[in-house]
C-alpha positions in Angstrom: -30.6 -28.2 30.7 -32.2 -29.9 28.3 -30.9 -33.4 27.0 -29.9 -33.1 23.1 -27.7 -36.4 23.6 -29.5 -39.6 23.7 -28.8 -43.2 24.9 -30.6 -46.3 24.1 -28.8 -48.7 26.3 -30.7 -51.7 24.4 -29.6 -50.9 21.2 -26.7 -49.2 21.9 -28.2 -46.3 19.9 -26.7 -42.7 20.3 -29.6 -40.4 18.6 -27.9 -36.5 19.1 -30.2 -34.0 18.1 -30.1 -30.2 17.6 -33.3 -27.6 17.2 -33.4 -29.0 13.7 -31.1 -32.3 13.3 -30.8 -35.4 14.0 -27.8 -37.6 14.0 -28.2 -41.6 14.9 -25.5 -44.0 15.4 -24.7 -47.8 17.2 -22.6 -50.1 18.4 -22.2 -53.4 16.8 -21.7 -56.9 18.6 -18.3 -56.7 16.4 -17.4 -53.4 18.1 -17.4 -51.1 15.2 -20.0 -48.1 15.7 -22.2 -48.0 12.6 -23.6 -44.6 11.1 -27.6 -45.1 10.4 -28.7 -41.0 10.0 -27.8 -37.5 9.3 -31.1 -35.4 8.6 -34.0 -33.4 9.2 -34.6 -34.2 13.0 -36.5 -37.1 14.0 -38.5 -36.6 17.7 -38.5 -39.7 19.2 -35.6 -40.4 21.2 -35.3 -44.0 19.9 -35.7 -45.5 16.3 -37.1 -48.3 14.7 -33.5 -50.4 13.0 -35.7 -51.9 10.3 -35.7 -48.5 8.9 -32.4 -49.0 8.3 -32.1 -52.5 6.6 -30.1 -53.7 4.2 -29.7 -56.9 2.5 -26.6 -58.9 1.2 -24.8 -58.6 -1.8 -22.3 -61.1 -3.8 -18.9 -61.2 -4.5 -18.5 -58.8 -1.0 -16.4 -59.3 1.6 -18.8 -60.4 4.7 -18.1 -60.7 9.0 -20.4 -63.1 10.9 -20.6 -61.5 14.2 -23.4 -64.4 16.6 -25.0 -65.5 13.4 -25.3 -61.8 12.0 -23.9 -61.4 8.5 -22.3 -58.2 7.7 -20.4 -57.1 5.1 -18.4 -53.8 6.0 -18.6 -52.1 2.1 -22.4 -51.8 2.8 -22.2 -50.6 6.5 -21.9 -46.4 7.1 -19.3 -46.1 9.9 -18.3 -43.4 12.1 -14.4 -44.0 11.8 -14.0 -46.1 9.3 -10.8 -48.2 9.6 -8.4 -49.8 6.4 -7.7 -53.2 5.4 -10.9 -54.9 6.6 -13.4 -55.1 3.5 -14.5 -51.1 3.2 -12.3 -50.3 0.4 -13.7 -46.9 1.0 -11.5 -43.8 2.2 -10.2 -44.3 5.8 -10.5 -42.4 8.8 -7.5 -43.9 10.1 -4.1 -45.6 9.0 -1.9 -46.7 12.0 1.0 -48.6 11.3 3.0 -51.0 13.9 6.4 -52.2 14.7 6.0 -55.3 12.5 5.4 -53.5 9.7 0.9 -54.0 9.8 -1.1 -51.2 9.4 -4.2 -52.8 10.1 -6.4 -51.5 13.2 -9.7 -52.4 14.9 -11.2 -49.8 17.2 -14.2 -51.7 19.1 -16.3 -49.8 21.4 -16.1 -49.5 24.9 -18.1 -47.3 26.5 -19.3 -43.5 26.8 -19.5 -40.7 28.5 -21.4 -37.4 28.2 -20.6 -33.7 29.5 -21.8 -30.6 29.7 -20.7 -27.9 27.8 -17.4 -28.1 25.4 -13.8 -27.2 26.5 -11.5 -25.8 24.3 -8.5 -27.6 22.9 -5.1 -26.8 24.0 -2.6 -27.0 21.5 -5.0 -25.9 18.4 -7.8 -23.7 17.8 -11.0 -25.1 18.7 -14.8 -24.1 19.7 -15.8 -23.4 22.5 -19.2 -22.8 24.6 -18.9 -20.2 27.2 -22.1 -18.5 26.7 -24.1 -21.6 28.1 -26.2 -22.5 25.3 -26.7 -25.6 25.8 -23.2 -27.1 23.9 -23.3 -31.3 25.2 -20.0 -33.9 24.5 -20.2 -37.0 24.1 -16.9 -39.4 24.1 -17.2 -42.7 22.5 -14.5 -44.7 23.7 -13.1 -47.6 21.4 -10.3 -49.8 21.8 -7.8 -51.7 19.8 -6.6 -54.5 22.3 -4.0 -55.9 20.2 -2.2 -52.6 20.1 -3.2 -51.1 23.2 -4.3 -48.3 21.5 -7.5 -46.4 22.6 -9.1 -43.8 20.2 -11.9 -41.5 21.6 -14.6 -40.0 18.9 -15.6 -36.6 20.5 -19.4 -35.1 19.2 -19.7 -31.8 20.7 -23.4 -30.7 19.2 -24.7 -26.9 19.7 -28.0 -27.5 19.2 -29.5 -24.0 18.1 -27.2 -23.4 15.3 -27.8 -26.7 14.3 -23.7 -27.7 14.5 -21.6 -30.5 15.3 -18.2 -30.5 16.4 -16.1 -33.2 15.8 -12.6 -34.4 16.5 -10.3 -37.8 17.5 -8.1 -38.8 20.3 -5.5 -41.3 20.1 -3.8 -42.8 23.0 -0.7 -45.4 22.6 -1.0 -47.6 26.2 0.8 -50.0 24.6 4.5 -50.8 24.9 5.8 -50.3 21.7 5.6 -47.1 19.7 2.9 -46.7 16.5 3.1 -44.4 13.8 -0.5 -42.9 12.9 -0.2 -42.4 9.3 -4.0 -41.0 8.7 -6.0 -39.5 10.9 -9.4 -38.1 10.1 -11.2 -35.4 11.9 -14.7 -36.2 10.5 -16.2 -39.0 8.8 -19.9 -39.2 7.4 -21.3 -42.0 5.9 -24.8 -40.7 3.9 -26.3 -43.6 2.2 -27.3 -44.2 -0.8 -30.6 -42.8 -2.0 -29.7 -39.3 -3.2 -27.7 -37.2 -5.0 -25.9 -34.7 -4.2 -24.2 -31.3 -5.6 -20.4 -30.7 -3.6 -19.9 -26.4 -3.6 -16.5 -25.7 -2.9 -14.3 -22.2 -2.8 -11.1 -22.8 -5.0 -9.5 -19.8 -6.9 -5.4 -18.6 -6.8 -4.0 -15.5 -5.1 -5.6 -12.7 -5.8 -8.7 -14.1 -7.1 -9.8 -16.2 -3.9 -12.7 -17.9 -2.5 -14.4 -18.4 -6.0 -17.7 -20.5 -5.8 -18.0 -23.9 -7.9 -20.6 -26.2 -7.8 -20.2 -29.8 -9.2 -22.2 -33.4 -9.4 -20.8 -35.8 -6.6 -19.5 -38.4 -9.1 -18.5 -41.9 -8.6 -15.0 -42.3 -7.5 -13.6 -39.4 -5.1 -13.6 -35.8 -5.1 -10.8 -33.7 -3.3 -10.5 -30.6 -1.8 -7.0 -30.0 -0.3 -3.7 -28.3 0.4 -0.1 -29.3 0.4 1.3 -25.7 1.1 1.5 -25.6 4.7 -1.5 -23.5 4.4 -4.8 -23.8 3.8 -4.2 -22.0 0.7 -5.7 -19.5 -1.5 -6.4 -22.4 -4.1 -8.7 -24.7 -1.6 -10.3 -23.0 1.1 -11.4 -25.8 3.4 -14.5 -24.8 3.7 -16.9 -26.9 1.4 -20.8 -27.6 1.3 -22.8 -30.6 -0.1 -26.6 -30.5 -1.1 -29.6 -31.7 -2.8 -29.1 -30.6 -6.7 -31.9 -28.3 -6.9 -31.4 -26.8 -3.6 -31.4 -23.0 -3.5 -31.0 -19.9 -1.2 -34.3 -21.0 0.8 -34.9 -24.2 -0.1 -33.5 -28.1 -0.1 -30.8 -29.6 2.2 -27.5 -28.5 2.1 -25.0 -29.9 4.5 -21.6 -27.5 5.5 -18.0 -28.9 6.6 -15.4 -26.9 8.2 -11.9 -27.3 9.9 -10.6 -25.3 12.7 -6.8 -25.6 11.4 -4.5 -23.7 8.8 -2.0 -26.1 7.6 -2.3 -29.3 5.2 -5.8 -30.9 5.1 -7.5 -33.3 2.9 -11.3 -33.0 2.4 -12.7 -35.7 0.0 -16.0 -37.0 -0.8 -16.1 -40.1 -2.5 -19.6 -42.1 -4.1 -19.0 -45.7 -4.5 -20.5 -48.3 -6.8 -23.2 -48.6 -4.4 -24.2 -44.6 -4.3 -23.2 -44.4 -0.7 -21.6 -41.5 0.0 -18.5 -40.7 2.0 -17.1 -37.8 3.5 -14.1 -37.3 5.2 -12.4 -34.4 6.6 -8.9 -33.7 8.6 -4.9 -33.8 8.2 -3.7 -34.5 5.0 -2.2 -37.9 4.9 0.6 -37.5 2.1 2.1 -34.4 4.2 1.4 -36.3 7.7 2.6 -38.9 9.8 2.9 -39.0 13.5 5.1 -41.7 15.5 3.2 -41.8 19.0 5.7 -43.5 21.6 3.9 -45.3 24.7 1.9 -43.1 26.9 1.8 -40.7 24.5 -2.0 -38.6 23.0 -2.5 -37.4 19.7 -5.3 -35.3 19.2 -6.6 -34.3 15.5 -7.8 -30.9 14.7 -11.2 -29.9 15.5 -14.0 -30.6 12.4 -17.7 -28.8 12.0 -20.7 -29.7 10.4 -23.7 -28.1 9.9 -27.1 -28.8 8.5 -29.8 -27.2 6.9 -33.2 -28.5 5.7 -34.0 -25.0 4.3 -31.2 -23.9 1.9 -27.8 -21.9 1.3 -29.3 -19.3 3.6 -30.6 -20.7 6.5 -26.7 -22.5 6.5 -25.3 -19.6 6.3 -26.9 -17.8 9.0 -26.0 -21.0 11.3 -22.6 -21.4 10.3 -22.2 -17.6 10.8 -23.8 -17.5 14.4 -21.5 -20.5 15.0 -18.2 -18.7 14.3 -19.2 -15.7 15.8 -20.5 -17.2 19.3 -18.5 -20.5 19.6 -15.2 -19.3 17.6 -14.2 -15.8 17.0 -13.0 -14.1 20.4 -15.4 -13.2 22.4 -14.0 -9.6 23.4 -13.8 -9.0 20.0 -17.2 -10.8 18.6 -19.5 -8.2 18.8 -17.4 -5.2 19.2 -17.5 -2.6 16.3 -14.5 -3.3 14.5 -12.4 0.0 13.6 -12.4 1.9 10.2 -8.7 1.8 9.4 -6.2 3.2 6.6 -3.2 1.1 5.8 -0.2 2.9 4.1 0.7 0.1 1.8 -0.4 1.4 -1.1 -0.4 4.8 -0.8 3.3 4.7 0.1 4.5 0.6 0.1 8.4 1.2 1.4 9.0 4.9 1.0 7.8 6.9 3.7 9.4 9.0 7.1 7.4 9.8 10.0 6.0 13.1 8.4 4.5 11.7 5.3 3.1 8.8 7.9 1.8 11.9 9.9 0.4 13.7 7.3 -1.6 10.5 6.1 -2.7 9.9 10.0 -4.2 13.6 10.3 -6.0 13.3 6.9 -7.3 9.9 8.1 -8.5 11.3 11.3 -10.2 14.2 9.8 -12.2 12.2 7.2 -12.9 10.3 10.5 -11.0 7.3 10.2 -10.5 5.7 13.6 -6.8 3.4 12.7 -3.7 4.0 11.4 -1.8 1.2 10.3 1.4 0.8 9.2 2.4 -1.8 7.2 5.1 -3.5 5.3 9.0 -1.5 5.6 9.2 -0.1 8.6 12.2 -2.4 10.3 15.2 -3.5 9.8 17.1 -1.5 6.7 13.9 -2.7 4.5 13.7 -0.6 1.7 12.7 -3.4 -0.3 11.4 -7.3 -0.4 14.8 -9.0 -0.5 15.9 -7.8 3.3 15.4 -7.6 6.8 12.6 -9.9 7.6 12.9 -11.4 11.3 14.7 -8.1 12.7 12.1 -6.8 14.5 13.7 -3.6 15.1 12.8 0.3 14.3 14.7 1.5 11.2 16.6 4.3 12.6 16.7 6.2 8.8 13.0 6.0 8.4 11.7 6.4 12.4 15.1 8.0 13.9 12.8 8.7 17.1 11.7 5.2 17.1 8.2 3.5 16.3 7.0 4.5 19.5 7.0 7.6 18.5 5.4 7.2 15.8 2.1 5.4 17.7 2.3 7.9 20.4 2.2 10.6 17.4 -1.1 8.6 16.2 -2.7 8.3 19.6 -2.5 11.7 20.4 -4.3 12.8 17.7 -6.7 10.4 18.4 -6.3 7.7 16.4 -5.4 4.2 17.1 -2.1 2.3 16.3 -1.7 -0.4 14.1 1.5 -2.5 12.8 2.4 -5.2 10.6 4.5 -8.4 10.8 5.4 -11.8 9.3 6.6 -13.6 12.6 7.3 -16.6 10.3 9.6 -15.3 7.4 13.3 -14.4 7.3 15.5 -12.7 5.1 18.5 -14.3 3.7 20.0 -10.4 4.3 19.1 -10.1 7.9 20.7 -10.5 11.1 18.7 -13.3 12.5 19.8 -15.5 9.2 23.5 -13.9 10.0 22.7 -15.6 13.5 20.5 -18.5 13.4 21.1 -19.7 9.8 19.6 -23.2 11.2 16.1 -21.5 12.0 15.5 -21.4 8.1 13.4 -24.7 6.7 15.7 -26.0 4.3 16.7 -29.7 3.1 20.0 -30.6 3.6 22.3 -30.8 0.1 19.1 -29.6 -1.5 18.6 -26.0 -3.3 16.6 -23.4 -1.9 13.4 -22.6 -3.5 12.6 -18.6 -2.9 9.3 -16.6 -2.9 9.0 -13.1 -2.9 13.1 -13.2 -1.6 12.1 -15.1 1.6 12.1 -18.2 3.2 10.5 -19.9 5.8 11.4 -19.9 9.4 10.9 -23.4 11.3 8.3 -22.8 13.6 8.0 -26.5 14.7 11.2 -24.8 17.2 10.4 -23.8 20.6 13.8 -21.3 20.6 11.8 -19.6 17.2 8.6 -19.3 19.1 10.4 -17.6 21.5 12.3 -15.7 20.0 9.7 -14.0 17.7 7.5 -13.7 20.5 10.0 -11.5 22.9 10.3 -9.6 19.8 6.8 -8.9 18.8 6.1 -8.4 22.5 8.3 -5.6 23.3 7.1 -4.2 20.2 3.4 -4.3 21.1 4.6 -3.3 24.5 6.3 -0.1 24.1 4.0 1.3 21.7 0.7 0.3 22.9 -0.5 -1.1 19.8 -4.2 -1.6 19.4 -4.1 -3.8 16.0 -1.7 -6.1 14.6 -1.6 -7.2 11.0 0.2 -10.7 10.9 1.0 -11.7 7.0 2.3 -14.9 5.7 3.4 -14.3 2.3 4.9 -17.5 0.6 4.6 -21.2 1.2 6.7 -24.1 2.7 9.2 -25.2 0.3 12.2 -28.3 1.0 9.8 -29.1 4.2 12.7 -30.6 6.7 13.0 -29.8 10.4 16.9 -29.8 11.2 15.9 -31.1 14.6 13.5 -33.9 13.9 14.6 -37.4 14.1 14.5 -38.5 10.6 11.1 -40.9 11.4 9.7 -37.6 12.3 10.0 -35.5 9.4 6.8 -36.0 8.2 5.6 -34.4 11.6 7.1 -30.9 10.5 4.0 -29.8 8.8 1.7 -30.3 11.5 4.3 -29.1 14.2 5.0 -25.8 12.3 1.4 -24.9 12.5 1.4 -26.5 16.3 4.3 -23.4 17.0 2.5 -20.9 14.4 -0.7 -21.8 17.2 1.2 -21.2 20.0 2.8 -17.7 19.6 -0.4 -16.4 18.6 -2.0 -17.9 22.2 0.7 -16.4 23.7 0.5 -12.8 21.7 -3.4 -13.0 22.2 -3.3 -13.4 25.8 -0.9 -10.9 26.8 -2.5 -8.5 24.9 -6.3 -9.4 24.9 -7.2 -5.8 23.9 -5.0 -5.7 21.1 -7.2 -6.5 17.4 -4.9 -9.2 15.4 -6.0 -9.6 11.7 -5.1 -12.8 10.0 -3.6 -12.2 6.3 -1.6 -14.4 3.9 -0.6 -13.1 1.1 -4.4 -11.7 1.1 -6.8 -15.2 1.8 -3.7 -17.6 1.6 -5.1 -18.7 5.4 -8.5 -17.3 5.2 -9.8 -20.5 7.7 -11.4 -21.2 10.8 -7.9 -21.8 12.5 -6.7 -18.1 11.8 -10.3 -16.8 12.7 -10.0 -18.4 16.6 -6.9 -15.9 17.1 -7.8 -13.1 14.7 -11.4 -12.5 14.2 -10.5 -10.2 11.7 -9.2 -11.9 8.2 -7.4 -9.8 5.2 -10.0 -11.5 2.2 -7.7 -10.9 -0.2 -4.9 -8.9 -2.0 -7.5 -8.1 -4.9 -9.3 -4.8 -3.3 -11.1 -4.1 -7.2 -14.1 -4.0 -6.6 -15.6 -5.4 -9.3 -13.3 -9.0 -8.0 -14.4 -8.2 -4.6 -18.1 -9.0 -5.9 -17.0 -12.4 -6.5 -14.6 -13.1 -3.2 -17.1 -11.9 -0.9 -19.5 -13.3 -2.4 -18.0 -16.8 -2.2 -16.6 -16.1 1.3 -20.5 -15.2 3.0 -21.6 -19.0 2.7 -19.7 -19.8 5.3 -17.9 -16.7 7.0 -19.3 -14.1 9.2 -19.4 -10.1 7.4 -17.4 -9.4 10.6 -14.6 -11.6 9.9 -13.6 -10.1 6.4 -11.8 -7.2 5.8 -12.8 -5.0 3.0 -11.3 -1.8 1.8 -11.5 0.8 -0.8 -8.0 1.1 -2.8 -6.9 3.6 -5.3 -7.7 3.7 -9.3 -6.6 2.3 -11.7 -6.8 -0.9 -9.5 -3.0 -2.1 -8.4 -3.7 -5.6 -9.5 -6.3 -5.6 -12.3 -5.7 -1.8 -13.4 -9.5 -1.2 -13.8 -11.2 1.8 -12.9 -14.3 1.7 -10.9 -16.3 4.7 -9.1 -15.4 5.6 -5.4 -19.3 5.4 -4.2 -19.1 1.8 -5.8 -15.4 1.0 -3.8 -17.0 1.7 -0.5 -20.9 0.3 -1.1 -18.2 -3.2 -2.1 -16.6 -2.5 1.4 -19.5 -1.9 3.4 -20.3 -5.4 3.9 -17.5 -6.6 5.8 -15.0 -4.5 8.0 -14.1 -1.0 6.1 -10.6 0.0 5.5 -9.3 2.4 2.6 -5.7 1.8 1.8 -4.4 4.7 -1.2 -2.9 8.1 -0.8 -5.5 10.3 0.8 -3.0 13.3 -0.3 -3.6 12.6 -3.8 -7.7 13.0 -3.6 -9.7 15.4 -5.1 -12.0 17.4 -2.7 -14.7 15.7 -4.4 -13.6 12.0 -3.6 -12.5 13.3 -0.5 -16.1 14.7 0.4 -17.2 11.2 -1.0 -15.3 9.3 1.3 -16.2 11.3 4.7 -19.8 10.9 3.2 -19.1 6.5 3.3 -17.8 6.9 6.5 -20.6 8.7 7.8 -22.7 6.1 7.0 -20.7 3.1 7.8 -20.4 4.5 11.4 -24.5 4.9 11.6 -24.9 1.5 10.1 -21.5 0.0 11.5 -23.7 -2.7 13.7 -25.9 -3.6 11.1 -22.7 -4.4 8.1 -20.7 -6.3 10.7 -23.4 -8.1 12.8 -26.4 -7.9 11.1 -27.7 -11.3 9.1 -26.6 -11.4 5.5 -28.8 -12.7 2.9 -27.2 -13.1 -0.9 -30.3 -12.0 -3.4 -28.5 -12.1 -6.9 -25.6 -14.3 -8.0 -22.8 -12.8 -9.7 -21.8 -16.5 -11.0 -25.3 -16.9 -12.0 -25.8 -13.2 -13.9 -22.1 -12.6 -14.4 -23.3 -9.1 -14.6 -25.0 -8.2 -11.3 -24.9 -9.0 -7.7 -27.4 -7.8 -4.9 -26.7 -8.9 -0.9 -28.7 -7.8 2.0 -28.0 -6.8 5.5 -30.9 -7.3 8.3 -30.6 -5.9 11.8 -30.6 -7.9 14.7 -34.0 -6.2 15.3 -35.2 -6.5 12.2 -35.5 -2.4 11.9 -32.7 -2.1 9.8 -32.4 -3.5 6.2 -29.3 -2.2 3.6 -29.6 -3.6 0.2 -26.2 -3.5 -2.0 -27.1 -3.7 -5.9 -24.1 -3.8 -8.2 -23.6 -3.5 -11.9 -20.8 -4.8 -13.6 -21.4 -3.7 -17.1 -24.6 -1.5 -18.5 -26.9 -2.9 -20.7 -28.6 -1.0 -23.4 -32.4 -1.1 -23.2 -32.2 -3.6 -20.2 -35.2 -5.6 -19.6 -36.8 -4.5 -15.9 -35.3 -5.6 -13.0 -36.2 -6.3 -9.2 -35.0 -8.2 -6.6 -37.0 -10.0 -4.2 -36.0 -9.2 -0.2 -35.7 -11.8 2.1 -35.8 -11.8 6.4 -38.7 -8.7 6.6 -41.9 -9.0 8.3 -44.4 -9.6 6.1 -47.1 -7.1 7.7 -44.3 -4.4 8.6 -44.0 -1.0 6.7 -40.8 0.0 5.9 -39.8 3.4 4.5 -36.9 3.8 1.7 -34.3 6.0 2.8 -34.2 9.6 0.7 -37.4 8.9 -1.1 -40.8 9.3 -0.2 -42.0 5.4 -0.8 -43.5 3.3 1.7 -43.6 -0.3 1.2 -45.0 -3.5 3.1 -42.8 -6.3 3.9 -44.6 -9.3 1.9 -44.3 -6.7 -1.2 -40.5 -6.6 -0.8 -40.4 -10.5 -1.0 -43.0 -11.1 -3.5 -42.8 -8.4 -5.5 -39.7 -7.0 -5.2 -37.5 -3.8 -5.0 -37.2 -2.3 -8.4 -34.0 -1.3 -9.7 -33.7 1.7 -12.5 -31.2 0.9 -15.1 -28.0 3.1 -14.4 -28.1 5.2 -17.8 -30.6 7.1 -19.4 -30.5 7.0 -22.9 -32.5 9.9 -23.8 -31.3 12.4 -21.5 -27.7 10.5 -21.6 -27.4 11.3 -17.8 -26.9 8.2 -15.2 -24.2 5.9 -14.5 -21.7 4.2 -16.7 -20.1 0.8 -15.6 -18.9 -0.8 -12.4 -22.2 1.5 -10.9 -24.0 0.4 -7.6 -26.9 1.0 -5.5 -27.6 1.4 -1.6 -31.0 1.0 -0.5 -31.7 1.6 3.1 -35.2 0.6 4.3 -36.2 1.5 7.9 -39.4 -0.4 9.4 -41.4 2.1 10.7 -45.1 0.3 11.9 -45.0 -0.6 15.7 -43.4 -3.9 15.5 
């Protein structure tokens, strides 16, 4: 195995290399660990420390160590602490029994190991493909309180990704309280301006791309909702101001976590930028007793010197190979139909089977029964937590329905919302204390439901037994795991008063425990995560559920913006993307069925409508879509995705492209929002092709060289011809399939 972690013992210097990046830091005489460099790959293992020289400033706190003056506000740190003259955001704050929250973790040594182990109680990256990953552990110690701190760095060199986390171990005789514990801190030296790009929004309009200059002060991307949230996705990027899809330096960051988090970008008065990622300290503290340890969630960082497109390719490959369940990572995802928008709560066995049989005839492979099959669930006010079949709707039981669906040659899937409880439920009547609520305070309702206390083992055990029984008896192929509200009145009835701030994190550990138990016991069941749409569209969920519902908004125009934003940090194989009925249930917009299909192709295709109400013409169009998707499913789900034209810049058009792994198939989608009269001629330049290759455009007797398509572009005809008065109206789209036909 090649060596990617280099140690220069004399300088106590560490140089981590990926295929295209270098990351360098050193241990100082003071015991602090100084960050020196993160950027394009430096070929020499050792570096000239004179390249990192800095000069003193007046009116600035200073240390003197062995005659050397150090000013912490001018230094970069690998894991900065509070209270020693560095006034920027600290990576950790540790409170002690004497009331002090000052700590000093000093360098003790290091270890290097091959590969990457999984974390035991949380999602994490892993290396099970012999992909040259190496892990460096830096050992630190605060000798005053006898607390050990391990900083973990794993390099995945071929994706140019580093995974980082920290572990606190209390070896002292008294408890300590961790008030802040970041997974990653990065100090970027002064000299460059940066732009931060985040993906914000709300329910039904998630992952909306926003870019702003990094300005002096602190910019924060965070959640206090008990979930990663619709409002701010934990993935973000910092980039040179003029970076493009194919040029400029870009650094991407993400957190393998699904609960409260805080990512901050701080530009100080000397021009250096500090990036901190991890648990949200406003909603977190952890009492660490003697002989106990605390592991932070894992964060990842990825660098590209060739723009956003390269960063996305690296992140996508990393997620597919080192985060997602490898059993499903490259497995074709089934085309599904979900009954929700077709029936809502009004269904019985016969109605569901009519939908399933029609879907089977269209070529759909998986039938998913959504909300309403359990308890006496005829609306959203009852029965959450009572995971037993409603005998009035399904008198023969859910297993009989599953068997009937399997008998017609389809897979069967089922909706659960494990983390929720209704006041009108047998579960609440039996265990009212299982609901999260604060004593002597009112309860805030959302969607007429409340949240179970997943920090309690007995709650997780109950849910495991109930859901496991259903999975086993129905031989389920798929589970849609929903979560339709966030936590309010957070209080753990079994937690001690000085541990109440542990509840949000303990809640997530309980969710992960349930996911881990079910996915390990039923390894062939495909889980899809959903949180009222994209409320937990994050790597923590994708670790267990390799497919995620991006948004409840299935409107094709809205999905252009949502899926375009998600493509920067997530693979298309993780994105559930459905064709739904019109007028759309969220926007009222009427879009052509062909456009709805073309948008949904660039993800995991599904249908969410009542096919019994569709015209023969529309059914024929669906049959065409399904046939085409099956033919190119591997390309759509696993191919290299490229953004060609941004809807955020044009506001009226979007173009994207996928290229098969062997480079022989190229599929281009072009999407118009509103037609323009007498519009300018349009060409879109493709990318990722062989310059000297010859490509044939399917359905037309046209051939192009790769360099022509990348430099001159592919001509896009106007949608509507004002002379013949023929063509397409608003919300139209084109799908171009190109096949390489020369000898490659």
